[in-house]
VMD Tcl script that draws the C-alpha trace (Angstrom):
set ca {
  {94.44 23.60 -4.18}
  {93.23 26.13 -6.64}
  {88.87 26.59 -7.30}
  {88.15 28.26 -10.35}
  {84.96 29.74 -11.81}
  {84.65 29.88 -15.30}
  {81.81 32.46 -16.85}
  {80.31 31.60 -20.51}
  {81.97 30.52 -23.08}
  {80.58 32.90 -25.36}
  {83.01 35.35 -23.27}
  {85.83 33.15 -24.44}
  {87.04 31.61 -21.25}
  {86.49 34.75 -18.83}
  {88.17 33.40 -15.74}
  {87.71 33.99 -11.63}
  {90.26 32.40 -9.81}
  {90.52 31.92 -6.08}
  {93.14 30.12 -4.41}
  {92.79 28.29 -1.14}
  {95.60 27.52 1.31}
  {97.18 23.72 1.17}
  {100.10 22.04 1.66}
  {103.49 21.77 -0.63}
  {102.68 20.12 -3.88}
  {105.02 16.96 -4.50}
  {108.22 17.41 -6.44}
  {107.61 16.85 -10.41}
  {110.23 17.55 -13.23}
  {109.59 17.45 -16.50}
  {110.43 19.44 -20.19}
  {108.58 20.12 -23.14}
  {108.32 17.59 -25.62}
  {106.87 15.76 -28.71}
  {107.26 14.60 -31.72}
  {110.18 17.59 -31.48}
  {112.06 19.12 -28.53}
  {113.08 22.95 -28.60}
  {116.70 23.79 -28.76}
  {117.45 24.54 -26.08}
  {114.70 22.71 -24.12}
  {113.31 24.32 -20.62}
  {113.34 22.33 -17.69}
  {110.91 23.09 -15.55}
  {109.90 21.47 -11.86}
  {107.85 22.09 -8.78}
  {109.90 21.90 -5.23}
  {109.87 23.18 -1.73}
  {113.57 23.47 -1.83}
  {116.42 24.07 -4.22}
  {116.92 21.80 -6.85}
  {120.07 19.97 -7.87}
  {119.85 19.73 -11.76}
  {122.38 17.55 -13.75}
  {122.50 17.56 -17.89}
  {124.55 14.60 -18.99}
  {125.07 13.67 -22.89}
  {126.22 10.24 -23.73}
  {127.80 9.35 -20.17}
  {129.39 13.16 -20.17}
  {128.34 15.73 -17.42}
  {127.21 18.84 -19.55}
  {125.82 20.72 -16.48}
  {125.54 20.76 -12.71}
  {124.01 23.25 -10.65}
  {121.91 23.78 -7.35}
  {119.11 26.07 -8.23}
  {116.51 28.46 -6.62}
  {114.09 29.08 -9.64}
  {111.37 27.18 -10.75}
  {113.03 26.49 -13.89}
  {116.21 26.37 -16.45}
  {117.29 27.24 -19.74}
  {120.75 26.57 -21.07}
  {122.03 30.22 -22.40}
  {123.07 28.20 -25.75}
  {122.09 25.70 -28.17}
  {122.77 22.25 -27.63}
  {125.26 20.15 -30.06}
  {122.68 17.25 -31.64}
  {123.02 14.33 -29.31}
  {121.37 12.48 -26.67}
  {120.72 13.75 -23.38}
  {119.41 12.84 -20.10}
  {118.34 15.38 -17.41}
  {117.93 14.73 -13.57}
  {116.54 16.71 -10.75}
  {115.94 16.17 -7.36}
  {115.03 18.63 -4.30}
  {118.40 19.31 -2.17}
  {116.05 18.57 1.00}
  {115.84 15.14 0.03}
  {113.77 12.43 -2.51}
  {114.40 10.34 -5.52}
  {115.86 12.17 -8.75}
  {113.54 12.39 -11.62}
  {115.11 11.75 -15.37}
  {114.13 13.09 -18.77}
  {115.85 11.62 -21.76}
  {115.61 13.51 -24.93}
  {117.37 13.77 -28.42}
  {118.42 17.15 -29.93}
  {118.39 16.99 -33.60}
  {120.68 19.14 -36.10}
  {117.02 20.80 -36.89}
  {115.64 20.93 -33.55}
  {113.34 24.21 -33.81}
  {114.61 27.44 -31.66}
  {112.52 29.80 -30.28}
  {115.78 32.12 -29.78}
  {118.07 33.76 -32.25}
  {120.87 32.91 -30.21}
  {123.26 35.32 -33.02}
  {121.20 38.55 -32.26}
  {123.44 40.39 -29.12}
  {120.43 42.85 -27.89}
  {116.77 41.47 -26.77}
  {114.65 44.26 -29.20}
  {115.26 43.77 -33.12}
  {116.78 47.57 -34.07}
  {115.19 50.15 -36.82}
  {111.23 49.29 -35.17}
  {108.56 51.05 -36.40}
  {105.00 51.62 -34.81}
  {103.01 49.84 -34.48}
  {104.88 46.82 -33.91}
  {101.51 44.86 -33.99}
  {101.44 45.28 -37.73}
  {103.08 43.25 -40.54}
  {105.07 46.44 -41.60}
  {104.74 50.05 -42.51}
  {104.07 49.02 -46.25}
  {100.39 48.23 -45.33}
  {99.97 51.89 -44.34}
  {101.12 53.20 -47.41}
  {99.27 50.69 -49.56}
  {95.75 52.20 -47.73}
  {96.91 55.91 -47.97}
  {98.08 56.03 -51.66}
  {95.07 54.31 -52.87}
  {96.67 51.14 -54.56}
  {95.65 48.57 -51.99}
  {93.39 45.62 -53.07}
  {89.37 45.74 -53.49}
  {89.52 43.31 -50.70}
  {91.09 45.80 -47.86}
  {89.13 48.52 -48.92}
  {85.93 46.45 -48.17}
  {87.40 45.20 -44.78}
  {88.21 48.79 -43.97}
  {84.74 50.03 -44.67}
  {83.16 46.62 -42.71}
  {85.32 48.03 -40.04}
  {84.13 51.85 -40.15}
  {80.29 50.53 -39.89}
  {81.31 48.48 -36.98}
  {82.91 51.29 -35.24}
  {79.97 53.63 -35.85}
  {77.61 50.60 -34.14}
  {80.08 50.05 -31.31}
  {80.60 53.74 -30.60}
  {76.73 54.44 -30.59}
  {76.95 51.87 -27.36}
  {79.98 52.52 -25.69}
  {79.71 53.80 -22.27}
  {82.78 55.10 -19.71}
  {84.72 52.32 -17.99}
  {83.11 52.35 -14.23}
  {85.16 51.77 -11.25}
  {82.14 49.92 -9.29}
  {82.89 46.33 -8.45}
  {80.84 43.55 -9.43}
  {78.78 42.34 -6.60}
  {77.24 39.46 -8.67}
  {77.77 37.19 -11.54}
  {74.94 39.33 -13.91}
  {76.86 42.42 -12.82}
  {80.32 41.04 -13.72}
  {78.93 39.68 -17.25}
  {77.90 43.31 -17.95}
  {80.85 44.90 -16.54}
  {82.76 42.53 -19.08}
  {80.71 43.62 -21.99}
  {81.03 46.96 -21.32}
  {85.02 46.86 -21.35}
  {84.87 44.76 -24.23}
  {82.96 47.49 -26.13}
  {85.19 50.12 -25.10}
  {88.33 48.19 -26.09}
  {86.85 47.35 -29.47}
  {86.04 51.20 -29.98}
  {89.70 51.87 -29.29}
  {91.21 49.30 -31.43}
  {88.81 49.73 -34.62}
  {89.42 53.87 -34.28}
  {93.69 52.73 -34.14}
  {93.02 51.39 -37.35}
  {90.74 53.25 -38.91}
  {93.12 56.21 -38.21}
  {96.09 53.96 -39.33}
  {94.51 53.30 -42.68}
  {92.85 56.09 -43.54}
  {94.38 59.16 -41.83}
  {90.97 60.43 -41.23}
  {92.22 62.44 -38.23}
  {88.38 62.64 -36.95}
  {88.87 58.80 -35.76}
  {92.74 59.93 -33.97}
  {90.93 62.86 -32.06}
  {87.83 60.44 -30.91}
  {90.41 57.62 -29.80}
  {92.43 61.08 -27.60}
  {89.38 61.65 -26.11}
  {88.36 58.12 -25.25}
  {91.32 57.56 -23.75}
  {91.83 60.85 -21.61}
  {89.05 60.00 -20.38}
  {90.67 56.79 -18.53}
  {93.81 58.64 -18.12}
  {92.41 60.87 -15.38}
  {90.86 57.97 -13.29}
  {93.62 55.19 -14.13}
  {94.43 54.42 -10.49}
  {91.01 53.77 -9.34}
  {89.91 52.04 -12.96}
  {93.15 49.62 -12.85}
  {91.90 48.09 -9.27}
  {88.34 47.73 -10.72}
  {89.37 45.32 -12.71}
  {88.79 42.20 -10.53}
  {88.35 39.43 -13.20}
  {91.09 38.28 -14.97}
  {89.49 38.70 -18.23}
  {88.63 42.11 -18.54}
  {91.93 43.00 -17.31}
  {93.27 41.66 -20.01}
  {90.87 42.70 -22.68}
  {91.51 46.62 -21.23}
  {94.77 46.24 -21.15}
  {95.42 45.25 -24.46}
  {93.20 48.05 -26.24}
  {94.95 50.23 -23.61}
  {98.58 49.23 -24.90}
  {97.33 48.63 -28.73}
  {96.10 52.48 -29.06}
  {99.38 53.53 -27.38}
  {101.03 51.39 -30.28}
  {99.12 53.20 -32.80}
  {98.69 56.76 -31.87}
  {99.82 57.20 -27.92}
  {103.61 56.82 -28.48}
  {103.78 60.19 -30.45}
  {101.47 62.21 -28.12}
  {102.23 65.20 -25.61}
  {100.57 62.83 -23.10}
  {102.70 59.81 -23.84}
  {104.41 59.40 -20.25}
  {101.17 59.84 -18.93}
  {99.14 56.94 -21.12}
  {102.34 54.32 -20.87}
  {102.11 54.79 -16.83}
  {98.60 54.13 -17.27}
  {99.13 50.74 -19.06}
  {101.80 49.78 -16.04}
  {99.13 50.63 -13.37}
  {96.75 48.16 -15.32}
  {99.17 45.12 -15.86}
  {100.38 45.40 -12.07}
  {97.13 46.57 -10.23}
  {94.12 44.73 -11.97}
  {93.63 41.08 -11.73}
  {96.63 40.53 -14.24}
  {98.80 40.98 -11.59}
  {102.06 40.71 -13.63}
  {104.70 41.19 -10.96}
  {102.84 37.91 -9.21}
  {104.53 35.93 -12.09}
  {108.32 36.72 -11.68}
  {110.12 33.55 -11.20}
  {107.18 31.26 -9.95}
  {105.48 28.28 -12.43}
  {102.29 28.96 -14.12}
  {99.67 26.37 -13.23}
  {96.78 27.42 -15.19}
  {96.08 29.06 -18.91}
  {94.63 32.27 -17.59}
  {97.80 33.05 -15.40}
  {99.72 32.54 -19.10}
  {97.48 34.73 -20.73}
  {97.85 37.48 -18.11}
  {101.43 37.15 -18.18}
  {102.17 37.15 -22.24}
  {99.71 39.64 -22.32}
  {101.69 42.17 -19.79}
  {104.88 41.09 -21.28}
  {103.56 42.50 -24.47}
  {102.34 45.69 -23.44}
  {105.67 46.09 -21.48}
  {107.12 45.36 -24.88}
  {104.86 48.21 -26.32}
  {105.68 51.13 -23.53}
  {109.55 49.77 -23.37}
  {111.25 53.19 -24.01}
  {109.06 55.11 -21.57}
  {108.76 52.57 -18.31}
  {111.61 51.39 -16.24}
  {109.57 48.74 -14.94}
  {108.60 47.74 -18.55}
  {112.45 47.17 -18.95}
  {112.89 44.89 -15.72}
  {109.75 42.96 -16.52}
  {111.08 42.18 -19.98}
  {114.43 41.50 -18.49}
  {113.14 39.03 -15.76}
  {110.22 37.36 -17.82}
  {110.66 37.52 -21.43}
  {113.07 34.77 -22.34}
  {110.84 31.76 -19.66}
  {107.44 32.75 -21.05}
  {108.90 31.90 -24.78}
  {110.40 28.88 -23.59}
  {107.74 27.37 -21.27}
  {104.49 28.24 -22.89}
  {100.92 27.59 -21.66}
  {100.99 25.09 -18.80}
  {97.82 23.50 -20.69}
  {99.30 23.11 -23.89}
  {100.09 19.37 -25.05}
  {103.26 19.01 -26.95}
  {101.37 16.95 -29.51}
  {99.21 19.97 -30.50}
  {96.28 19.58 -28.36}
  {94.72 20.94 -25.34}
  {94.11 20.02 -22.01}
  {90.53 21.42 -21.51}
  {89.10 20.30 -24.83}
  {88.57 21.54 -28.49}
  {86.96 25.24 -27.42}
  {89.42 26.23 -25.30}
  {92.21 25.31 -27.76}
  {90.57 27.69 -29.88}
  {89.91 30.30 -26.88}
  {93.79 30.08 -26.34}
  {94.90 30.99 -29.71}
  {92.77 34.32 -29.34}
  {93.55 35.03 -25.91}
  {97.61 34.78 -26.46}
  {98.23 34.72 -30.07}
  {98.25 38.69 -30.27}
  {100.42 38.78 -27.59}
  {102.94 36.63 -29.16}
  {102.71 38.04 -32.47}
  {104.26 41.98 -30.55}
  {107.09 39.18 -28.93}
  {107.87 37.52 -32.51}
  {107.98 41.24 -34.21}
  {109.53 43.29 -31.22}
  {112.52 40.51 -30.36}
  {114.88 38.13 -30.91}
  {112.18 35.39 -29.56}
  {109.72 33.67 -31.83}
  {107.26 31.87 -29.82}
  {105.09 30.36 -32.54}
  {108.33 28.02 -33.27}
  {107.55 26.44 -29.91}
  {106.86 22.91 -30.32}
  {103.40 23.25 -29.04}
  {102.63 25.92 -31.91}
  {104.46 23.73 -34.66}
  {102.15 20.84 -33.57}
  {98.95 22.86 -33.24}
  {98.27 23.13 -36.85}
  {98.46 19.43 -37.51}
  {96.25 18.47 -34.54}
  {94.24 21.32 -35.61}
  {93.65 19.48 -39.29}
  {92.27 16.46 -37.86}
  {90.92 17.47 -34.54}
  {89.54 21.15 -35.05}
  {88.80 20.86 -38.76}
  {87.62 23.98 -39.94}
  {83.81 23.09 -41.11}
  {83.40 20.79 -38.12}
  {79.85 21.38 -36.19}
  {80.91 21.19 -32.81}
  {84.52 21.03 -31.05}
  {83.81 17.74 -30.00}
  {85.29 17.28 -25.83}
  {85.35 19.37 -22.77}
  {83.48 22.89 -21.98}
  {82.18 24.36 -24.90}
  {81.79 21.29 -27.10}
  {78.78 22.06 -28.32}
  {80.27 25.12 -30.11}
  {80.87 24.85 -33.91}
  {85.01 25.17 -34.75}
  {85.24 29.00 -35.62}
  {87.35 29.00 -38.62}
  {89.43 32.31 -37.63}
  {90.76 30.25 -35.20}
  {92.61 28.29 -37.21}
  {93.37 30.92 -39.96}
  {94.95 33.26 -37.33}
  {97.25 30.06 -36.42}
  {98.09 29.32 -39.57}
  {99.32 32.12 -40.52}
  {101.53 32.91 -38.10}
  {103.24 28.95 -37.71}
  {105.22 27.89 -40.70}
  {104.63 24.51 -40.94}
  {103.26 21.97 -44.00}
  {100.13 21.46 -42.13}
  {99.53 25.46 -41.41}
  {99.34 25.39 -45.65}
  {96.52 22.69 -46.11}
  {94.60 24.16 -43.15}
  {94.72 27.57 -44.14}
  {93.67 27.00 -47.81}
  {90.46 25.75 -46.53}
  {89.24 29.00 -45.32}
  {88.71 32.04 -47.40}
  {89.80 35.52 -46.72}
  {86.12 36.46 -46.58}
  {85.55 34.21 -43.31}
  {88.63 36.21 -41.38}
  {87.77 38.80 -39.12}
  {88.33 42.39 -40.43}
  {91.21 43.32 -37.56}
  {92.83 39.90 -38.41}
  {92.97 40.63 -42.24}
  {94.02 44.20 -41.66}
  {96.96 43.36 -38.88}
  {98.85 40.61 -41.21}
  {99.23 38.95 -44.26}
  {98.68 35.42 -45.02}
  {101.69 33.16 -44.23}
  {103.27 31.23 -47.23}
  {104.46 27.94 -46.67}
  {107.33 26.91 -48.28}
  {108.21 23.34 -49.00}
  {106.56 20.00 -50.25}
  {102.77 20.06 -49.72}
  {101.15 17.76 -46.77}
  {97.67 15.90 -46.58}
  {96.35 14.13 -43.75}
  {96.26 10.63 -43.61}
  {93.12 8.78 -42.49}
  {93.50 7.95 -39.07}
  {95.31 10.40 -35.82}
  {96.27 9.67 -32.39}
  {97.47 12.16 -30.09}
  {98.37 10.26 -26.69}
  {99.45 13.40 -24.84}
  {95.54 14.89 -25.60}
  {93.83 11.54 -25.21}
  {92.37 12.29 -29.00}
  {91.68 9.32 -31.48}
  {90.23 10.05 -35.07}
  {89.32 7.88 -37.75}
  {88.26 9.68 -41.53}
  {86.74 8.04 -44.46}
  {88.99 10.60 -46.27}
  {90.62 12.95 -44.20}
  {91.52 15.29 -46.78}
  {87.85 15.88 -47.84}
  {85.87 18.07 -45.08}
  {82.95 16.83 -46.34}
  {83.30 12.99 -45.39}
  {82.68 10.76 -42.54}
  {85.09 11.44 -39.13}
  {84.91 9.25 -35.49}
  {86.51 10.81 -32.79}
  {86.91 9.13 -29.73}
  {88.38 10.16 -25.98}
  {91.14 8.18 -24.81}
  {92.38 10.08 -21.61}
  {91.07 12.30 -19.29}
  {92.21 15.97 -19.45}
  {92.74 17.90 -16.41}
  {89.72 18.63 -14.82}
  {90.44 21.69 -13.32}
  {91.04 22.83 -16.63}
  {87.30 22.03 -17.67}
  {87.62 18.93 -19.22}
  {84.96 16.41 -18.59}
  {84.24 12.75 -17.19}
  {84.45 11.39 -20.65}
  {87.31 8.73 -21.15}
  {86.18 6.49 -24.03}
  {83.06 9.00 -25.15}
  {82.83 9.33 -29.25}
  {81.54 11.76 -31.45}
  {80.48 11.43 -34.97}
  {80.69 13.90 -37.73}
  {79.63 13.77 -41.73}
  {81.16 16.33 -42.94}
  {79.68 19.85 -41.46}
  {76.65 17.86 -40.05}
  {76.40 16.72 -36.51}
  {75.28 13.04 -35.85}
  {76.59 11.77 -32.72}
  {77.57 14.24 -30.00}
  {77.68 15.32 -26.40}
  {74.31 16.97 -24.59}
  {74.38 19.77 -22.58}
  {75.74 23.33 -22.85}
  {78.18 25.42 -21.32}
  {76.23 27.84 -19.34}
  {78.16 29.04 -16.35}
  {81.62 26.67 -15.14}
  {80.04 25.56 -11.75}
  {76.46 25.99 -12.03}
  {74.01 23.35 -11.15}
  {73.67 21.96 -15.07}
  {77.48 21.86 -15.11}
  {77.97 19.83 -11.92}
  {75.07 17.41 -12.31}
  {74.87 16.47 -15.62}
  {77.18 18.70 -18.82}
  {80.76 17.74 -16.99}
  {79.24 14.13 -16.25}
  {79.34 10.90 -18.32}
  {75.36 10.89 -18.66}
  {75.87 13.75 -21.04}
  {78.22 12.14 -23.38}
  {78.26 8.64 -25.11}
  {79.34 6.30 -22.12}
  {77.73 3.63 -19.92}
  {76.22 4.69 -16.23}
  {74.27 3.11 -13.67}
  {71.89 3.99 -11.14}
  {69.94 7.19 -12.39}
  {73.07 8.14 -14.59}
  {76.11 7.73 -12.33}
  {79.19 7.27 -14.45}
  {82.98 8.30 -13.81}
  {84.49 10.16 -10.84}
  {86.23 13.86 -11.47}
  {89.99 12.40 -11.89}
  {92.41 14.44 -11.26}
  {95.59 12.84 -12.67}
  {95.42 12.45 -16.65}
  {95.99 8.77 -17.19}
  {95.78 7.08 -21.02}
  {93.29 4.13 -21.03}
  {94.08 2.79 -24.76}
  {94.98 -1.04 -24.04}
  {94.61 -2.06 -27.79}
  {94.43 0.11 -31.09}
  {95.13 -0.69 -34.67}
  {94.34 0.57 -38.03}
  {94.08 -0.73 -41.45}
  {92.98 0.30 -45.29}
  {89.38 0.36 -44.51}
  {89.02 0.01 -40.81}
  {90.32 1.34 -36.93}
  {89.60 0.24 -33.82}
  {90.34 1.00 -30.34}
  {89.85 -0.92 -26.97}
  {89.96 1.12 -23.78}
  {89.99 0.42 -20.22}
  {87.61 2.74 -18.31}
  {87.87 1.00 -14.70}
  {90.42 4.20 -13.82}
  {86.97 6.46 -13.77}
  {84.80 4.66 -11.99}
  {84.72 4.31 -8.27}
  {82.82 1.32 -6.09}
  {80.71 -0.40 -6.49}
  {81.82 -0.71 -10.29}
  {85.12 -2.60 -10.49}
  {85.87 -3.24 -14.37}
  {84.60 -1.36 -17.07}
  {86.43 -1.97 -20.96}
  {84.88 -0.19 -24.15}
  {85.57 -1.38 -27.69}
  {84.93 0.78 -30.67}
  {85.39 -0.09 -34.12}
  {84.90 2.01 -36.79}
  {84.17 0.26 -40.26}
  {84.78 2.31 -43.63}
  {82.73 4.05 -44.74}
  {79.87 4.23 -42.17}
  {79.80 1.35 -39.55}
  {80.67 1.67 -36.33}
  {80.59 -1.27 -33.59}
  {80.57 -0.33 -29.99}
  {80.89 -3.17 -27.13}
  {80.85 -2.68 -23.35}
  {82.11 -5.18 -20.45}
  {81.34 -3.74 -17.30}
  {81.64 -5.42 -13.75}
  {80.70 -4.92 -10.24}
  {80.74 -5.93 -6.55}
  {76.68 -5.83 -6.24}
  {73.62 -5.87 -9.00}
  {73.37 -2.63 -10.84}
  {70.69 -1.15 -13.50}
  {73.37 -0.45 -16.16}
  {72.83 2.35 -18.68}
  {74.07 2.74 -22.10}
  {73.95 6.72 -23.33}
  {73.69 8.00 -27.16}
  {72.95 11.47 -28.27}
  {72.20 11.43 -31.71}
  {71.05 14.83 -33.34}
  {67.47 13.84 -34.16}
  {65.44 11.49 -32.59}
  {65.73 8.12 -32.85}
  {62.05 6.11 -33.83}
  {61.96 2.22 -33.27}
  {61.90 0.31 -36.25}
  {61.06 -2.89 -34.73}
  {62.66 -5.51 -32.34}
  {65.94 -3.83 -31.10}
  {66.42 -1.46 -33.69}
  {65.95 2.69 -34.08}
  {66.42 5.03 -36.49}
  {66.12 8.48 -37.72}
  {67.07 10.12 -40.99}
  {70.64 9.69 -40.48}
  {71.77 6.73 -39.05}
  {70.24 3.69 -37.54}
  {70.87 1.74 -34.04}
  {70.94 -1.68 -33.25}
  {71.24 -3.24 -30.33}
  {73.29 -6.94 -30.38}
  {73.46 -7.42 -26.90}
  {71.85 -6.29 -23.55}
  {69.89 -8.29 -21.23}
  {66.17 -6.64 -21.43}
  {67.16 -3.11 -21.90}
  {64.37 -0.26 -21.74}
  {64.50 2.33 -24.23}
  {63.92 6.03 -23.53}
  {64.85 9.44 -25.26}
  {64.11 13.05 -24.95}
  {65.71 16.71 -24.79}
  {65.98 18.41 -21.43}
  {65.10 21.61 -22.28}
  {66.07 23.64 -19.56}
  {69.43 22.88 -20.09}
  {69.44 25.12 -23.68}
  {67.34 28.10 -22.72}
  {68.65 31.27 -24.11}
  {70.69 29.65 -26.70}
  {70.40 30.60 -30.45}
  {67.61 29.28 -32.70}
  {68.67 26.51 -34.69}
  {71.71 26.28 -32.35}
  {72.39 22.44 -31.47}
  {69.77 20.39 -28.75}
  {70.88 16.52 -28.76}
  {68.56 13.80 -28.23}
  {69.60 12.12 -25.05}
  {69.15 8.68 -25.64}
  {69.23 5.97 -23.10}
  {68.97 1.78 -23.16}
  {68.52 1.03 -19.55}
  {68.58 -2.31 -17.96}
  {65.53 -3.29 -16.19}
  {67.24 -6.21 -14.37}
  {70.34 -5.25 -12.00}
  {72.91 -7.47 -12.70}
  {76.90 -7.61 -11.77}
  {77.91 -8.43 -14.51}
  {76.84 -6.65 -18.12}
  {77.96 -6.92 -21.71}
  {76.44 -3.70 -23.86}
  {76.79 -4.25 -27.60}
  {75.58 -1.56 -30.29}
  {75.92 -1.35 -34.20}
  {75.43 2.13 -35.66}
  {75.09 2.46 -39.27}
  {75.61 6.20 -40.00}
  {74.43 6.39 -43.22}
  {71.08 3.65 -43.28}
  {67.93 4.46 -44.66}
  {66.02 2.92 -41.90}
  {66.24 -0.76 -42.69}
  {65.01 -2.85 -39.58}
  {67.40 -4.93 -39.62}
  {70.81 -5.07 -41.60}
  {70.87 -7.90 -44.33}
  {73.57 -10.65 -43.13}
  {74.11 -9.49 -39.65}
  {75.39 -11.98 -37.20}
  {76.52 -11.86 -33.94}
  {77.88 -13.89 -31.28}
  {79.58 -14.01 -27.81}
  {81.32 -16.56 -26.33}
  {85.00 -16.19 -24.78}
  {85.48 -13.76 -28.25}
  {83.20 -11.53 -29.87}
  {82.09 -12.42 -33.36}
  {80.50 -9.91 -35.95}
  {79.56 -10.71 -39.85}
  {77.73 -7.27 -41.50}
  {77.77 -6.15 -44.73}
  {80.23 -8.94 -45.76}
  {82.65 -7.78 -42.73}
  {83.77 -10.38 -40.17}
  {85.14 -8.42 -36.64}
  {86.41 -10.52 -34.04}
  {86.92 -9.04 -30.85}
  {89.74 -11.11 -28.77}
  {89.36 -11.18 -25.22}
  {92.59 -9.37 -24.26}
  {90.55 -6.28 -26.70}
  {92.64 -6.87 -29.87}
  {90.38 -6.85 -33.30}
  {90.79 -8.66 -36.40}
  {88.48 -6.91 -39.04}
  {88.41 -9.52 -42.63}
  {86.14 -9.86 -45.84}
}
mol new
graphics top color blue
foreach p $ca { graphics top sphere $p radius 0.5 }
foreach p [lrange $ca 0 end-1] q [lrange $ca 1 end] { graphics top cylinder $p $q radius 0.2 }
display resetview
């Protein structure tokens, strides 16, 4: 069993991990597949004994092996065809089978025609697109935009240099001290990476001299520093900066061997603990980020370190094929939208080194190939929130999607990247690589999208426009140990870059009192609860909740079984959400318990709702109409203690709730939300009836919700 503590989302998913003893996990077997399957796939399992593995194509055995490792990758691509793979533990137990199809154009992450792992003729720095950028900068023919970015970088270097101290070897004894240490490491690392680029692009020896002095101060005390880096985030940040500077300057210095030795020490002796990951399954994103950063550092010092050569040989292929254990093959991420963005910045630079130096292309992994499409629907460039999971309140960072789109050659990358100007891309990203030119036919998003593995459903007034209405519904739990919430069935609404209905709370600290008691809980989401905010429990297993789902030209609907999330006394809970374009949202919850409960219906608008009349409320963005609810009492407010320390203008939703005055075993709560109303007291022509089916008429539209959760919409 693994317990994690994660610090502020502003620090990009700083992680502290503590493992405790547990019994052996049950046997499991998987391969990464979505709409595409890599060729060849990687087959992975968790087993406490050797595994008997069998691969069959159309009834003919291709491979039959007894394996002591936690994975197997064929040594050559599979020919197109239908395959089934099975695995079972040798010490007993049933076999698990996974079937898949290999096509002629199935993506490959490995250039099998290249004999050697490393490319020939590599030029420093490996991190850059190519040496031509340096030539452009030095002969004065580079663009005005690049010159502006270099000027911006020089100003940033001056600022960070003025506030950068040496690297402390003291171990932080408290959370605040740890935060201070992380921030100090970040400043030190920024200074090193800024100086490396400024030397590269300007050929000004002052930057090189100051960088050398900064590194020399570390080399003289490297053993102590490496063991003092006890949290994963600061260790990865420091290792990356040390290797980054080596790639630009250190490789040609007289102390290059000492520099490379220090990089090896940090990789092996800090919280990264690089040798730990050889051959064992990766369980968390933190482990994966440490793993690929260690591999990238090893590639950068490859010719100076026997350890680096051994480490690359033992780990590179597995890392590229397997990917991050929190990646979903549909392009989503177990922990939600904010962490999907942060996983980009935590690993993509290391993966870029792998792509630049070796025969492997990590960006052809099925997750990377699917992610630009997922971003186009669920992490749109102007979105005011990141939807669900820890950090959901943070606006989408355009540079994350730009970085992804610049590296991944799929049509959705081109659509996404055209929405982001180069002036919106961070300086180092702009200088380090050029925008990827996607070839082939254009791609535009459809007006609905469903990502079952990631549990995300979206409906759009016009998905090709960033200024239109978008409705999002959570259809599956993520892994709560990976920063997901008890939010099955919750919905979020954006109108362009304006947040209309969201989730409440803020990510102050993984495991804080606010996180445990409110932020992660159902009550902080647009969900039914009971008894003063009791909602879904904390599930450990992800499960799809879709009962019925459909889409028409001007509507979309989903019916979800929320029962899996509730413990006794709740027996059953279903939710139907219907989106009628362009701006009507119908939500119907049916709830059943063993004992009478005081039910509640929670909503989180970004502006206060005021009562217009009987069962009608509004702000200047939307109106809410209670259609059915059994004598509900209305209340709203902001718990300001949750938002202390947030920047001025940051999102602080109004937690609004309708609470039943009389406890009941059975409850139906139905609400109509007009997302663009003009504060009318009651919509003209609105009619709502419930017998066995639910009938709604509004604005000339008829909606019928059947007992099985199916929905029919007509004019």
